[in-house]
N, C-alpha and C positions, 0 to 999 in steps of 0.2 A: 481235755479243757473241761472246766467245771464251768455248769450255771450259774446263775443269779441266785443265792442261797441255799447252794449245794453244802450239805454238809463236810466239814472237814475229817478225812478217815482217820481212826485211831492209830498208830503204829504198835507196833510189837513193843519196843522199848518203853514205849508210854504204859501199855497195857501193864508191863513186867515193873514198873515204879506204881502202878496202881495197885500192884498184887502185895508188893514189899510194904509198901506203907499205907494200905489200906483206910487211906481218906478220902471220901468221897464229894469231900466236900473241895477237893481244888479241881473237879472233874465239871466239864459242862454236861448239861442233859443230855446234850446228843451222843457226847461218848461214853456218857452210862449206857443210853439206851444201845449203844453199839455193843459193850461190854454184855449187855443182856443176851443181844443176838449171836454174838458167838459164842454162846452156851444153849443155842439153840433155843430162846425164849425169842416173843414178840416183841419189837418195840414198843414202849408204853405211849404214843403218839398223843399229845394235849393232854400231858400229864406234868404237874411241876416236879423240880427237882429233887425235892423231899419225899415224893412218892417214888420216884422211878430209882434213888439213892436206896431206899429200904427194899425197893423188889433186889438188886443188886447184893446187898447186905444178905440176904437170904439165899442167896445162890452160893453154892460149894464151886469156887474159882480154880480154876485149870490153872496150874504151872507151869507156861508156856518156856521157861527158861531152860527147863531141863534138859541134857543130853546124853544121848548114847553112844557120843562118839568115842569114849574111854571105857566103855564096857569090854571087858573080853572074854564074857560068856558063852560068845557065839562066833566059830571057826570060820573064816572066809570062805570055806571050799564047805560047809554044811549044806545039805539042802534039803527040802521041804515036798515030803508029798501033800497030794492033792486033799488027803481030810486035813492035814495040818492046816494049810491054806483056809479050808473053810471052816476050822474050827476057830482061827485066827480074825476072819472076820465078822462071825458069830460074836466074838468079845469083842470086838470093835464096833459093834451094833451097825454094821453096814451092810444089812440083808438088802434093803432098799437099793442099794447103789446097783446099777447094770453093769456088771461085768462080764464082757464078751469074750477075754481072751486072757491067758495068763501067761507069763514068760518066766523062767528061774532062770536067774543069772548067777553063776559061780565063777570061782578063777580058774575051774577045769576047762570047762564046756557052756555053752549056751543050750537051755533044754526046752521045748515048748511042752509044757505040763497039760494042757486045755488047748487043742486048737479053735481058732476064732470061727466062728459059722460065717457060712461063704453067702454074698450077699446077691439076691435076687436083681436081675439088669431089670429096670424099670425102663429100658428102649424098647419102642416097638418092632419086631422084626419084620419086615416085607417078603414074603416068598417071591418064586416066578410067577404063580397064578396071582397075587396081588398086582404086580408091577404088570400084566397083561390086561388085567381087568382095567387098570388105568390108563395102558394104552387104547385101547377098544373106545372107551369113554373119551377121550381125545380124538380119536379121528371119527366118534360121530358129531363131536361136537364142532370139529371142522367140516364135517360134510354140508352143515345146514348154511 
């Protein structure tokens, strides 16, 4: 449910149409700002359409319509080493993303490359001594 005045989100198809037509005139200022945001830039609030359009024109746009489904250069049974995964993450510039675990899935087997860290429990553990102290306090209160 969208609130009053909420902007309509640009769809992938609309973005691909924009890439293919390269006409920023047909798009609203909101859509142009969303295109800027997709590419990692801040939206230009309180700017006119011409200014936002010029900013979009200055950006190297990503062609999101490309597909790797038909590529045959990678075998389904290929496995990656941890070093290869790290270099791929660096190539994608995803170092700021917090990766806590990695699992390599191939057609032969499922192998965890890096184990996920164990989470510490936030629950307080009350031992026998703690329970005995509580019982004594309750007895003292009832004695009054």
